[in-house]
C-alpha positions as a printed NumPy array, in Angstrom:
array([[ 98.891, 124.414, 160.134],
       [ 97.138, 123.141, 163.264],
       [ 93.86 , 124.893, 164.072],
       [ 93.809, 123.738, 167.703],
       [ 96.499, 124.445, 170.352],
       [ 98.53 , 121.354, 171.229],
       [ 98.5  , 120.005, 174.761],
       [ 95.853, 122.497, 175.867],
       [ 93.477, 121.803, 178.768],
       [ 89.828, 121.111, 177.968],
       [ 87.069, 121.8  , 180.499],
       [ 83.3  , 121.828, 180.475],
       [ 81.403, 125.053, 181.116],
       [ 80.597, 123.809, 184.611],
       [ 84.261, 123.043, 185.344],
       [ 85.294, 126.484, 184.094],
       [ 82.709, 128.133, 186.349],
       [ 84.108, 126.134, 189.266],
       [ 87.631, 127.302, 188.418],
       [ 86.415, 130.895, 188.326],
       [ 84.672, 130.446, 191.689],
       [ 88.009, 129.245, 193.036],
       [ 89.636, 132.435, 191.783],
       [ 86.928, 134.521, 193.438],
       [ 87.534, 132.663, 196.71 ],
       [ 91.213, 133.617, 196.478],
       [ 90.298, 137.295, 196.269],
       [ 90.054, 137.892, 192.512],
       [ 86.948, 139.932, 191.73 ],
       [ 84.66 , 139.123, 188.826],
       [ 85.341, 142.586, 187.449],
       [ 89.082, 141.907, 187.464],
       [ 88.591, 138.576, 185.748],
       [ 86.39 , 140.158, 183.089],
       [ 88.996, 142.851, 182.511],
       [ 91.637, 140.166, 181.973],
       [ 89.436, 138.234, 179.572],
       [ 88.435, 141.267, 177.511],
       [ 92.01 , 142.528, 177.301],
       [ 93.205, 139.086, 176.158],
       [ 90.64 , 139.103, 173.371],
       [ 91.51 , 142.668, 172.398],
       [ 95.206, 141.836, 172.111],
       [ 94.443, 139.115, 169.571],
       [ 91.973, 141.301, 167.661],
       [ 94.485, 144.136, 167.48 ],
       [ 97.117, 141.734, 166.155],
       [ 94.82 , 140.357, 163.472],
       [ 92.835, 143.445, 162.493],
       [ 95.664, 145.119, 160.6  ],
       [ 94.194, 148.584, 161.138],
       [ 90.773, 147.693, 159.735],
       [ 87.566, 149.053, 161.261],
       [ 86.098, 146.864, 164.012],
       [ 82.534, 146.087, 165.059],
       [ 82.095, 144.487, 168.478],
       [ 78.868, 142.641, 169.257],
       [ 78.028, 142.736, 172.977],
       [ 75.415, 140.404, 174.411],
       [ 73.565, 140.626, 177.716],
       [ 75.702, 138.242, 179.803],
       [ 79.312, 137.74 , 180.833],
       [ 80.377, 137.089, 177.229],
       [ 79.007, 140.547, 176.473],
       [ 80.898, 141.945, 179.445],
       [ 84.129, 140.618, 177.945],
       [ 83.106, 142.286, 174.681],
       [ 82.643, 145.691, 176.333],
       [ 86.111, 145.422, 177.854],
       [ 87.637, 144.434, 174.493],
       [ 85.924, 147.374, 172.754],
       [ 87.158, 149.856, 175.387],
       [ 90.684, 148.43 , 175.245],
       [ 90.816, 148.627, 171.441],
       [ 89.362, 152.13 , 171.256],
       [ 91.774, 153.331, 173.933],
       [ 94.657, 152.268, 171.723],
       [ 93.525, 154.076, 168.637],
       [ 91.424, 151.482, 166.827],
       [ 88.234, 152.513, 165.035],
       [ 85.607, 150.614, 167.051],
       [ 81.824, 150.532, 166.983],
       [ 79.68 , 148.505, 169.369],
       [ 76.378, 146.834, 168.551],
       [ 74.39 , 145.824, 171.61 ],
       [ 71.842, 143.159, 172.389],
       [ 70.394, 144.679, 175.582],
       [ 69.882, 142.716, 178.752],
       [ 69.395, 143.358, 182.438],
       [ 72.718, 145.166, 182.716],
       [ 73.507, 143.704, 186.122],
       [ 76.733, 142.694, 187.842],
       [ 80.147, 142.875, 186.237],
       [ 78.761, 142.846, 182.693],
       [ 76.637, 145.888, 183.534],
       [ 79.593, 147.701, 185.031],
       [ 81.725, 146.979, 181.952],
       [ 78.862, 148.344, 179.821],
       [ 78.85 , 151.546, 181.877],
       [ 82.595, 152.065, 181.327],
       [ 82.145, 152.269, 177.551],
       [ 81.99 , 155.922, 176.525],
       [ 81.549, 155.519, 172.778],
       [ 78.427, 155.26 , 170.658],
       [ 76.2  , 152.177, 170.861],
       [ 73.961, 150.825, 168.094],
       [ 71.173, 148.27 , 168.515],
       [ 72.221, 144.924, 167.038],
       [ 69.517, 144.954, 164.373],
       [ 70.605, 148.377, 163.091],
       [ 74.378, 147.832, 163.083],
       [ 76.318, 148.456, 159.883],
       [ 78.834, 145.801, 158.893],
       [ 82.562, 146.411, 159.301],
       [ 85.614, 144.486, 158.024],
       [ 86.424, 143.011, 161.449],
       [ 83.66 , 141.519, 163.574],
       [ 84.099, 140.505, 167.217],
       [ 81.355, 138.125, 168.363],
       [ 80.589, 138.626, 172.044],
       [ 76.876, 137.883, 171.977],
       [ 76.628, 134.54 , 173.784],
       [ 79.012, 132.155, 175.505],
       [ 78.76 , 128.705, 177.024],
       [ 75.718, 129.606, 179.113],
       [ 73.202, 129.694, 176.288],
       [ 71.052, 126.592, 176.002],
       [ 68.173, 127.808, 173.83 ],
       [ 68.291, 128.511, 170.09 ],
       [ 68.971, 132.095, 169.052],
       [ 65.802, 134.038, 168.381],
       [ 65.308, 134.538, 164.616],
       [ 65.993, 138.286, 164.673],
       [ 69.308, 137.807, 166.481],
       [ 70.326, 134.905, 164.252],
       [ 69.534, 136.994, 161.152],
       [ 71.594, 139.965, 162.367],
       [ 74.512, 137.722, 163.278],
       [ 74.391, 136.063, 159.856],
       [ 74.239, 139.408, 158.04 ],
       [ 77.183, 140.921, 159.898],
       [ 79.264, 137.736, 159.772],
       [ 78.888, 137.297, 156.024],
       [ 79.838, 140.908, 155.363],
       [ 82.997, 140.797, 157.504],
       [ 86.481, 139.953, 156.273],
       [ 87.551, 138.588, 159.672],
       [ 85.316, 137.207, 162.419],
       [ 86.712, 136.641, 165.923],
       [ 84.618, 134.895, 168.587],
       [ 85.014, 135.471, 172.303],
       [ 85.439, 132.078, 174.036],
       [ 83.028, 130.213, 171.71 ],
       [ 81.076, 131.263, 168.611],
       [ 77.566, 132.412, 169.518],
       [ 75.053, 129.613, 169.16 ],
       [ 77.569, 126.785, 168.75 ],
       [ 76.05 , 125.055, 171.775],
       [ 72.584, 124.92 , 170.191],
       [ 71.44 , 123.094, 167.084],
       [ 71.33 , 124.978, 163.803],
       [ 72.437, 128.408, 165.043],
       [ 75.333, 130.646, 164.229],
       [ 77.931, 130.674, 161.493],
       [ 81.561, 129.74 , 161.141],
       [ 84.121, 132.182, 162.517],
       [ 87.731, 132.62 , 161.477],
       [ 89.29 , 132.756, 164.946],
       [ 88.087, 131.887, 168.437],
       [ 89.883, 133.185, 171.513],
       [ 89.253, 130.545, 174.181],
       [ 89.42 , 131.97 , 177.695],
       [ 91.365, 130.019, 180.321],
       [ 90.955, 126.592, 178.693],
       [ 89.466, 124.996, 175.625],
       [ 85.864, 123.863, 175.804],
       [ 84.421, 120.668, 174.291],
       [ 82.704, 122.852, 171.67 ],
       [ 86.124, 123.707, 170.216],
       [ 87.186, 120.115, 169.627],
       [ 84.046, 118.08 , 168.996],
       [ 81.682, 117.701, 166.064],
       [ 80.587, 120.742, 164.128],
       [ 82.273, 122.995, 166.664],
       [ 85.655, 122.193, 165.101],
       [ 84.771, 123.9  , 161.83 ],
       [ 82.614, 126.548, 163.499],
       [ 85.46 , 127.715, 165.761],
       [ 88.076, 128.274, 163.039],
       [ 91.601, 128.717, 164.378],
       [ 91.43 , 128.454, 168.162],
       [ 93.772, 130.574, 170.267],
       [ 94.101, 129.988, 174.008],
       [ 94.235, 133.068, 176.257],
       [ 95.74 , 132.701, 179.72 ],
       [ 93.52 , 134.628, 182.149],
       [ 95.403, 133.339, 185.206],
       [ 92.655, 130.992, 186.381],
       [ 94.096, 127.525, 187.153],
       [ 91.955, 124.677, 185.871],
       [ 92.051, 121.104, 187.169],
       [ 91.409, 118.667, 184.347],
       [ 92.583, 115.351, 182.945],
       [ 91.31 , 116.339, 179.494],
       [ 93.611, 117.93 , 176.932],
       [ 94.294, 118.199, 173.237],
       [ 96.874, 115.982, 171.623],
       [100.472, 117.192, 171.423],
       [103.523, 116.219, 169.423],
       [105.109, 113.254, 171.245],
       [108.751, 113.099, 172.247],
       [110.232, 109.913, 170.814],
       [113.751, 108.528, 171.066],
       [115.929, 106.811, 168.502],
       [116.954, 103.223, 169.345],
       [119.842, 103.047, 171.77 ],
       [123.241, 101.896, 170.432],
       [122.768,  98.404, 171.854],
       [119.21 ,  97.959, 170.566],
       [118.172,  94.898, 168.551],
       [114.988,  93.944, 166.752],
       [113.351,  92.334, 169.767],
       [114.253,  95.12 , 172.182],
       [112.542,  97.575, 169.842],
       [109.291,  95.651, 170.212],
       [107.6  ,  92.76 , 168.437],
       [104.095,  92.918, 166.952],
       [101.866,  90.116, 165.723],
       [ 99.112,  90.876, 163.22 ],
       [ 96.364,  88.307, 162.634],
       [ 94.842,  88.307, 159.158],
       [ 91.487,  87.016, 158.013],
       [ 89.08 ,  87.197, 155.091],
       [ 90.528,  90.42 , 153.635],
       [ 94.307,  90.126, 154.007],
       [ 95.053,  93.538, 152.51 ],
       [ 93.771,  95.241, 155.662],
       [ 96.064,  93.138, 157.863],
       [ 98.995,  93.898, 155.578],
       [ 98.358,  97.621, 155.985],
       [ 98.359,  97.215, 159.752],
       [101.536,  95.137, 159.669],
       [103.369,  97.578, 157.406],
       [102.426, 100.464, 159.694],
       [103.609,  98.552, 162.765],
       [106.952,  97.964, 161.054],
       [107.632, 101.702, 161.158],
       [107.534, 101.638, 164.973],
       [108.501,  98.13 , 166.115],
       [111.651,  96.138, 165.416],
       [109.974,  92.881, 164.42 ],
       [106.526,  92.349, 162.914],
       [104.863,  89.011, 162.163],
       [101.875,  88.673, 159.862],
       [ 99.939,  85.465, 160.457],
       [ 97.31 ,  84.082, 158.12 ],
       [ 98.252,  86.009, 154.983],
       [101.09 ,  86.332, 152.5  ],
       [102.665,  89.318, 150.809],
       [104.099,  92.571, 152.027],
       [107.691,  93.821, 152.325],
       [110.483,  91.247, 152.486],
       [111.22 ,  92.359, 156.058],
       [107.749,  91.265, 157.145],
       [107.835,  87.825, 158.779],
       [105.084,  85.254, 158.104],
       [104.062,  82.574, 160.591],
       [101.108,  80.424, 161.525],
       [ 98.43 ,  82.091, 163.604],
       [ 98.669,  79.57 , 166.438],
       [102.324,  80.482, 166.937],
       [101.482,  84.008, 168.085],
       [ 99.324,  83.569, 171.148],
       [101.986,  82.144, 173.454],
       [105.083,  83.892, 172.08 ],
       [106.315,  85.894, 175.065],
       [108.415,  88.138, 172.846],
       [105.313,  89.682, 171.284],
       [104.579,  93.055, 172.841],
       [101.248,  93.603, 171.104],
       [ 98.77 ,  91.659, 168.988],
       [ 96.491,  93.222, 166.36 ],
       [ 93.284,  91.506, 165.347],
       [ 90.303,  92.803, 163.439],
       [ 91.491,  94.526, 160.25 ],
       [ 89.919,  92.457, 157.478],
       [ 89.177,  89.607, 159.9  ],
       [ 85.705,  88.855, 158.605],
       [ 82.727,  87.533, 160.515],
       [ 84.174,  84.023, 160.63 ],
       [ 87.103,  85.031, 162.811],
       [ 85.375,  84.72 , 166.174],
       [ 87.465,  81.694, 167.167],
       [ 90.708,  83.596, 166.587],
       [ 89.315,  86.536, 168.517],
       [ 88.503,  84.253, 171.453],
       [ 92.115,  83.07 , 171.551],
       [ 93.475,  86.584, 171.279],
       [ 91.32 ,  87.771, 174.185],
       [ 92.369,  84.761, 176.254],
       [ 96.07 ,  85.479, 175.656],
       [ 98.18 ,  87.539, 178.024],
       [ 99.479,  89.772, 175.231],
       [ 98.655,  93.479, 174.898],
       [ 95.822,  93.613, 172.376],
       [ 94.67 ,  96.102, 169.738],
       [ 91.141,  95.381, 168.507],
       [ 89.863,  97.031, 165.349],
       [ 87.301,  96.609, 162.591],
       [ 85.663,  93.178, 162.433],
       [ 86.89 ,  92.234, 165.91 ],
       [ 84.793,  95.074, 167.301],
       [ 81.776,  94.011, 165.269],
       [ 82.082,  90.445, 166.537],
       [ 82.262,  91.677, 170.127],
       [ 79.217,  93.906, 169.731],
       [ 77.452,  94.645, 173.015],
       [ 79.358,  91.83 , 174.734],
       [ 82.504,  93.98 , 174.695],
       [ 82.373,  95.046, 178.337],
       [ 81.703,  91.563, 179.702],
       [ 84.375,  89.936, 177.58 ],
       [ 87.152,  92.48 , 178.   ],
       [ 86.991,  93.929, 181.501],
       [ 88.667,  90.883, 183.082],
       [ 91.759,  91.085, 180.842],
       [ 94.942,  91.835, 182.743],
       [ 97.028,  92.858, 179.734],
       [ 96.498,  96.29 , 178.159],
       [ 93.697,  96.378, 175.6  ],
       [ 93.085,  99.135, 173.073],
       [ 89.894,  99.454, 171.045],
       [ 89.802, 101.629, 167.922],
       [ 86.114, 101.98 , 166.985],
       [ 84.485, 104.479, 164.661],
       [ 81.189, 105.923, 165.874],
       [ 78.999, 103.106, 164.535],
       [ 81.136, 100.382, 166.095],
       [ 81.288, 102.303, 169.353],
       [ 77.499, 102.567, 169.589],
       [ 77.031,  98.891, 168.805],
       [ 79.378,  97.999, 171.645],
       [ 78.449, 100.549, 174.289],
       [ 75.064, 101.987, 173.311],
       [ 74.065, 105.61 , 172.946],
       [ 75.032, 106.538, 176.509],
       [ 74.69 , 109.993, 178.014],
       [ 76.591, 113.192, 177.428],
       [ 78.902, 114.146, 174.599],
       [ 81.575, 112.12 , 172.877],
       [ 84.131, 112.685, 175.617],
       [ 81.805, 111.595, 178.419],
       [ 80.56 , 108.566, 176.472],
       [ 84.077, 107.413, 175.61 ],
       [ 85.246, 107.868, 179.191],
       [ 82.331, 105.828, 180.489],
       [ 83.07 , 103.035, 178.031],
       [ 86.765, 103.012, 178.951],
       [ 85.919, 102.798, 182.637],
       [ 83.374, 100.016, 182.152],
       [ 85.557,  97.877, 179.867],
       [ 88.961,  98.545, 181.415],
       [ 90.253,  99.346, 177.917],
       [ 91.875, 102.358, 176.354],
       [ 89.462, 103.511, 173.677],
       [ 90.459, 105.412, 170.545],
       [ 87.034, 106.666, 169.449],
       [ 87.816, 107.665, 165.872],
       [ 86.412, 110.459, 163.754],
       [ 87.053, 114.079, 162.851],
       [ 87.205, 114.458, 166.629],
       [ 89.185, 111.423, 167.783],
       [ 88.812, 110.933, 171.54 ],
       [ 91.346, 108.767, 173.37 ],
       [ 90.082, 107.78 , 176.821],
       [ 91.847, 105.656, 179.415],
       [ 90.225, 103.564, 182.162],
       [ 91.887, 105.886, 184.67 ],
       [ 89.907, 108.893, 183.465],
       [ 92.338, 110.805, 181.259],
       [ 91.261, 112.079, 177.851],
       [ 93.218, 113.26 , 174.827],
       [ 91.434, 114.745, 171.812],
       [ 92.759, 114.995, 168.254],
       [ 90.627, 117.573, 166.458],
       [ 93.03 , 118.789, 163.788],
       [ 93.606, 115.706, 161.633],
       [ 93.025, 116.201, 157.883],
       [ 89.578, 115.192, 156.666],
       [ 91.302, 113.307, 153.807],
       [ 91.741, 110.496, 156.336],
       [ 88.159, 109.527, 155.509],
       [ 89.485, 106.869, 153.153],
       [ 89.501, 103.07 , 153.116],
       [ 92.351, 101.462, 155.019],
       [ 93.439, 104.441, 157.099],
       [ 91.943, 102.828, 160.212],
       [ 93.948,  99.659, 159.544],
       [ 97.086, 101.772, 159.424],
       [ 96.163, 103.358, 162.746],
       [ 95.612,  99.957, 164.378],
       [ 99.07 ,  98.837, 163.291],
       [100.607, 102.076, 164.503],
       [ 98.974, 101.71 , 167.915],
       [100.355,  98.183, 168.26 ],
       [103.779,  99.283, 167.088],
       [103.988, 102.092, 169.612],
       [102.714,  99.895, 172.466],
       [105.225,  97.143, 171.653],
       [107.978,  99.764, 171.61 ],
       [106.943, 101.087, 175.02 ],
       [104.823, 103.958, 173.736],
       [101.132, 104.775, 173.673],
       [ 98.013, 104.955, 171.543],
       [ 98.141, 108.726, 171.832],
       [101.528, 108.804, 170.098],
       [100.155, 106.633, 167.308],
       [ 97.176, 108.94 , 166.761],
       [ 99.457, 111.976, 166.478],
       [101.787, 110.206, 164.028],
       [ 98.794, 109.059, 161.961],
       [ 97.435, 112.603, 161.656],
       [100.846, 114.095, 160.939],
       [101.522, 111.527, 158.205],
       [ 98.236, 112.57 , 156.609],
       [ 99.321, 116.214, 156.698],
       [102.606, 115.269, 155.048],
       [100.907, 113.302, 152.265],
       [ 98.324, 116.009, 151.638],
       [ 95.032, 115.932, 149.726],
       [ 93.618, 112.838, 148.013],
       [ 95.731, 110.486, 150.106],
       [ 95.358, 106.72 , 150.182],
       [ 96.175, 104.554, 153.166],
       [ 99.372, 103.097, 151.698],
       [100.852, 106.582, 151.403],
       [100.451, 107.193, 155.118],
       [102.898, 104.402, 155.822],
       [105.486, 105.915, 153.504],
       [105.133, 109.29 , 155.285],
       [105.632, 107.858, 158.769],
       [109.46 , 108.1  , 158.827],
       [109.211, 111.862, 158.324],
       [106.503, 112.167, 160.992],
       [108.6  , 110.154, 163.426],
       [111.715, 112.211, 162.627],
       [109.839, 115.341, 163.684],
       [109.424, 113.815, 167.165],
       [113.057, 112.887, 167.792]])
């Protein structure tokens, strides 16, 4: 079961504030927007609570204002609701929502735990660590609850070392980077997206199931795409990439290594660079440090190129200079260490860093990890944050490189390959090995037809 909505918009806190300001300019009041947000949260809490007693935590800001609305909405529909408050200035819409609550209020530090906890203490605006007393109360109430629901983001997820994992997060208007990156993935639990009728303008979104098509009646092996895979010091990695590509393309050539399925064609490496039928070349899986000459020829070719593993290490911090002049599509598939060696630490989070690298290099970058970020030179971003952690296994990246090449040669995209890779891992299940991913790909592809 996916923990992140598919195809959902992602915006920064600043972009969400701008979207809200746009709503205000169109005549929507902040009070009205807060009422929408709180009611959206309450609907999800009511659905999940199953009649259990509810404790709502209300902080001093707008996140707390949403919490007061949710508490009033739930109580008005017969739910047993208590509110624990972390007092603040009580100004603006949040203060007015506080004034509309007619039930009892308990100070946060004195609140008794209840089976359902709604976390409305802090949202995206907090930048400082939680004070120890607040952190202790939040931990005590969270651990005692059977179900914890966070409003927009879990309190403290934006600061180091604070807060605890929640079961469900109701994201308001759009997902935030905290839902799909790093420790925020686990912290946020199952993320639900609430439509509060605030349009957001963004080129960032979560990955979605692709729509693929079966070969047309007149298709042949070349029309379905041809992939060349260049092997090196560790041929097993190249074979994994080639076998994965075979599940997407009609014709796959492995050069520089033997073995593999009988349908896999073997040729000399030099034959690949000028073969106009080849839709994508893969180089890097198992290439070894001595493969720089082959990498030079691959970069100089006019074929679409997928660079992985040792090819990325050979490029190092010369990646931008060597790749930005290529006219053919180029896809890089680095893990975090390879990415940093090529592009440096950079500024911002993983999305911003990957976008900057894609723009500088002119390449599509599949920045791998528990939070895989796919950034294009044009500025679009797709995030895969729901892939099984069992993918942390040798050879799975080689499979992904082959899949990317296979989809590109067939007229598809790196994004499609990333989705298929993650879905194959879900199909295989725990304790997977890379070879099993390839065997699960037909089922994953069938789900997209």
